C-alpha positions in Angstrom: 0.0 0.0 0.0 1.3 3.4 -0.9 0.9 6.5 1.2 -0.3 8.6 -1.8 -3.2 6.2 -2.2 -4.6 7.4 1.1 -4.2 11.0 0.1 -6.0 10.4 -3.2 -8.8 8.7 -1.3 -9.1 11.6 1.1 -9.3 14.1 -1.9 -12.0 12.1 -3.5 -13.9 11.8 -0.2 -13.7 15.6 0.2 -14.5 16.7 -3.3 -16.9 13.9 -4.3 -15.5 14.2 -7.9 -12.6 12.3 -9.5 -11.9 15.1 -11.9 -11.7 17.8 -9.2 -9.7 15.4 -7.0 -7.2 14.8 -9.8 -6.8 18.5 -10.3 -6.2 19.0 -6.6 -3.7 16.1 -6.6 -2.1 17.4 -9.8 -2.6 14.1 -11.5 -4.5 12.8 -14.5 -7.9 11.5 -13.7 -7.1 8.0 -15.0 -4.0 7.8 -12.8 -5.9 8.9 -9.7 -8.7 6.5 -10.4 -6.2 3.6 -10.8 -4.6 4.5 -7.5 -8.0 4.6 -5.7 -8.9 1.2 -7.2 -5.5 -0.1 -6.0 -6.3 1.1 -2.5 -9.7 -0.7 -2.7 -8.0 -3.9 -3.9 -5.5 -3.7 -1.1 -8.2 -3.0 1.5 -10.4 -5.7 0.1 -13.8 -3.9 -0.4 -15.0 -1.0 -2.5 -14.6 2.4 -0.8 -16.2 4.7 -3.4 -19.6 4.3 -5.1 -19.0 5.4 -8.7 -22.6 4.8 -9.8 -23.8 8.1 -8.2 -23.1 11.7 -9.1 -21.5 13.2 -7.2 -19.7 10.1 -6.2 -20.3 8.8 -2.6 -18.4 6.7 -0.2 -19.7 3.2 0.4 -20.4 2.2 4.0 -16.9 0.7 4.2 -15.5 4.0 2.8 -17.4 6.0 5.5 -15.9 3.6 8.1 -12.4 3.9 6.6 -12.4 7.7 6.2 -11.6 8.8 9.8 -8.9 6.1 10.0 -7.3 7.3 6.7 -7.4 10.9 7.9 -5.7 9.9 11.2 -3.0 7.9 9.5 -2.1 10.7 7.1 -2.1 13.3 9.9 0.0 11.1 12.2 2.6 10.5 9.6 3.0 14.1 8.7 3.1 15.1 12.4 5.7 12.4 13.1 7.9 13.6 10.2 7.7 17.2 11.4 8.7 16.1 14.9 11.5 13.9 13.7 13.0 16.7 11.6 12.7 19.2 14.5 14.3 16.8 17.0 17.1 15.2 15.0 17.7 18.0 12.4 18.0 15.4 9.6 16.6 17.9 7.1 18.9 20.7 8.1 21.9 19.5 6.1 20.0 18.0 3.1 17.9 19.6 0.4 15.6 17.4 -1.7 14.8 17.9 -5.4 12.4 16.1 -7.7 12.9 16.5 -11.5 12.7 14.7 -14.8 15.6 12.3 -15.5 16.8 14.4 -18.4 17.4 17.5 -16.1 19.1 15.3 -13.5 21.6 14.3 -16.2 22.0 17.4 -18.4 21.4 20.4 -16.1 21.4 19.8 -12.4 25.0 18.7 -11.8 26.6 21.9 -13.1 23.8 24.1 -11.7 24.3 22.6 -8.2 28.1 23.1 -8.4 27.5 26.8 -8.9 25.4 27.2 -5.8 27.6 28.9 -3.2 26.2 26.9 -0.2 26.3 23.5 -1.9 29.5 22.4 -0.2 27.8 22.2 3.2 24.7 20.5 2.0 23.6 17.1 0.6 21.5 17.2 -2.5 18.9 14.4 -2.6 17.6 14.0 -6.2 14.6 11.9 -7.1 13.7 11.5 -10.8 10.2 10.9 -12.1 7.7 12.2 -14.7 6.3 15.7 -14.3 3.1 14.7 -12.5 4.9 12.5 -10.0 7.4 15.2 -9.3 4.6 17.7 -8.6 3.0 15.2 -6.3 6.2 14.9 -4.4 6.6 18.6 -4.1 3.0 19.2 -3.0 3.1 16.3 -0.6 6.4 17.5 1.0 8.5 14.6 -0.2 10.7 17.1 -2.0 11.5 20.7 -1.2 12.1 21.8 -4.8 10.9 20.8 -8.3 13.1 21.4 -11.3 11.2 21.3 -14.5 10.9 22.5 -18.1 8.5 25.3 -19.0 7.1 26.5 -22.3 4.8 29.4 -22.9 2.3 27.4 -24.9 1.9 24.6 -22.3 0.9 26.1 -18.9 1.9 24.0 -15.9 -0.7 25.3 -13.5 1.5 25.2 -10.5 0.6 28.7 -9.4 -2.9 27.5 -8.5 -1.3 25.3 -5.8 0.7 28.2 -4.3 3.9 27.1 -6.1 6.2 29.7 -7.5 8.8 29.1 -10.1 12.0 31.1 -11.0 14.0 30.6 -14.2 17.4 29.1 -13.5 18.3 27.9 -17.0 17.3 27.5 -20.6 17.3 24.8 -23.2 15.8 24.1 -26.6 13.9 21.2 -28.2 15.4 20.5 -31.6 14.6 17.9 -34.2 17.6 15.7 -34.9 18.6 12.8 -37.2 21.5 10.4 -37.3 23.9 10.2 -40.3 24.7 7.2 -42.5 28.1 5.6 -42.9 29.0 8.3 -45.5 28.1 11.2 -43.2 24.8 12.0 -44.9 21.8 13.0 -42.8 19.3 10.1 -42.8 16.1 12.3 -42.5 16.3 15.9 -43.6 13.2 17.8 -42.8 14.4 20.8 -44.9 14.8 18.6 -48.0 12.1 18.7 -50.7 11.0 15.1 -50.6 7.8 13.1 -50.5 9.3 10.3 -48.4 7.5 9.7 -45.2 9.6 10.7 -42.2 9.5 8.3 -39.2 9.0 10.2 -36.0 10.1 9.2 -32.5 7.9 10.9 -29.9 6.8 11.3 -26.3 3.4 10.3 -25.0 0.9 13.0 -26.0 -0.3 13.7 -22.5 3.2 14.3 -21.2 4.8 17.8 -21.0 7.3 17.3 -23.8 4.6 15.3 -25.7 2.3 18.3 -25.8 5.0 20.6 -27.1 6.2 18.2 -29.8 2.7 17.4 -30.9 2.5 21.1 -32.0 5.8 20.8 -33.8 4.8 17.5 -35.5 1.6 19.2 -36.7 3.6 22.1 -38.1 6.0 19.8 -39.9 3.2 17.6 -41.3 1.6 20.6 -42.9 4.2 20.3 -45.7 6.0 16.9 -45.1 4.4 13.5 -44.6 5.4 11.7 -41.4 4.4 8.7 -39.3 4.9 8.0 -35.6 7.2 4.9 -35.3 8.2 4.9 -31.6 6.9 6.5 -28.4 8.5 6.7 -25.0 8.5 9.2 -22.1 12.3 8.9 -21.6 14.5 11.4 -23.5 17.4 9.0 -23.2 15.4 6.2 -24.9 14.5 8.5 -27.9 18.1 9.6 -28.1 19.2 5.9 -28.4 16.6 5.3 -31.1 17.7 8.4 -33.1 21.4 7.2 -32.9 20.3 3.9 -34.3 18.9 5.7 -37.3 15.3 4.9 -36.6 13.9 8.4 -37.2 13.6 12.0 -36.1 13.1 13.0 -32.5 12.9 16.3 -30.7 15.5 16.3 -28.0 16.7 18.9 -25.5 19.8 20.4 -27.0 21.8 20.1 -23.8 21.4 16.3 -23.9 23.0 15.9 -27.3 25.9 18.4 -27.3 28.6 15.8 -27.6 26.8 13.9 -30.4 26.3 17.2 -32.4 29.9 18.1 -32.0 31.0 14.6 -33.1 28.7 14.7 -36.1 26.8 11.6 -35.0 23.6 13.7 -34.9 22.5 16.8 -36.8 19.7 19.3 -36.2 17.3 19.0 -39.2 14.6 21.5 -40.3 14.6 25.2 -39.7 14.3 27.3 -36.5 10.5 27.2 -36.8 10.6 23.5 -35.8 12.4 24.2 -32.6 10.9 25.2 -29.2 12.7 27.3 -26.5 12.4 25.9 -23.0 12.9 27.6 -19.7 14.1 25.6 -16.8 12.3 26.5 -13.6 13.2 25.9 -9.9 9.8 25.6 -8.2 9.0 26.0 -4.5 5.7 25.8 -2.6 6.1 29.2 -1.0 2.7 28.9 0.7 3.5 25.7 2.5 5.7 27.1 5.3 8.8 25.8 3.6 10.6 29.0 4.5 11.3 27.5 7.9 14.0 25.3 6.3 16.9 27.8 6.2 19.2 26.0 3.7 16.3 25.8 1.2 15.5 29.4 1.8 19.1 30.4 0.9 18.9 28.4 -2.3 15.6 30.0 -3.2 16.7 33.5 -2.5 19.9 33.0 -4.6 17.8 31.7 -7.5 15.4 34.7 -7.3 18.4 37.1 -7.3 20.0 35.4 -10.3 16.8 35.2 -12.4 17.2 38.6 -14.1 20.7 37.5 -15.3 19.4 34.2 -16.6 16.7 35.8 -18.5 19.0 38.5 -19.9 21.4 35.8 -21.1 18.6 34.0 -22.9 17.5 37.2 -24.7 21.1 37.7 -25.9 21.3 34.1 -27.1 18.0 34.4 -29.0 19.1 37.7 -30.6 22.4 36.2 -31.8 20.7 33.1 -33.2 
């Protein structure tokens, strides 16, 4: 049994609506519904009557509700007391982030933090929705994520503020053949169908690349050949010559310099990405002094980060 199952059940019990509960838990409705069903399977009886609108708790659900509320409250209270008594959180700062940022961005960014020498960085990688759940649930103090102006993340509705700490760019790339020729050139005048390697459409990068795919397909035929949420998996498929994928430029710098990969298409098929450090400022997190220092440093540095991005875009 997972702790978040209890929190999902409590949200459904409070709001009597799976869609509203999913929004509150910053999860998709199917994911939240699966977790509530998993809790019911573990508990052994149905807890929610889905045949009514709004949904109601079953008699077993009504009986289980106060126990679930007590378990969640006791666990959070115990964690607060342990941290206060033993100070285990005082020398560690926890981050949740996509795996791609943990590999391509976080190590160098963390080394530049003036206080990092006295702290332990605890990094957990997951997809965006899971990272948000960890942040809102207190399992991580910070969320590091991509941001694009066309795909709102909605974190501000949960009292979460983000500051820009870096930048990247999604670019379409193709491998080369044994003679150094690009396998799939989006700029070429060809009627050949281009195989695409993409992200799930409901993921953050999937929503961005879906717009880029549609733009490309307005003048060039294409077909989706492979789909995976992991950037590293798409990168491996591209290097094998399986098709074109949109990858964060920071993840493929070595391959671009070595000539193993090449950016194909023009600048209209790229997407600028901001990298945000997010903090639940309304949650009382300011009591954690090391995290507060990191946050204040990021806020102070944000104008310089944004100015550097403008200069880069003007020189492009």
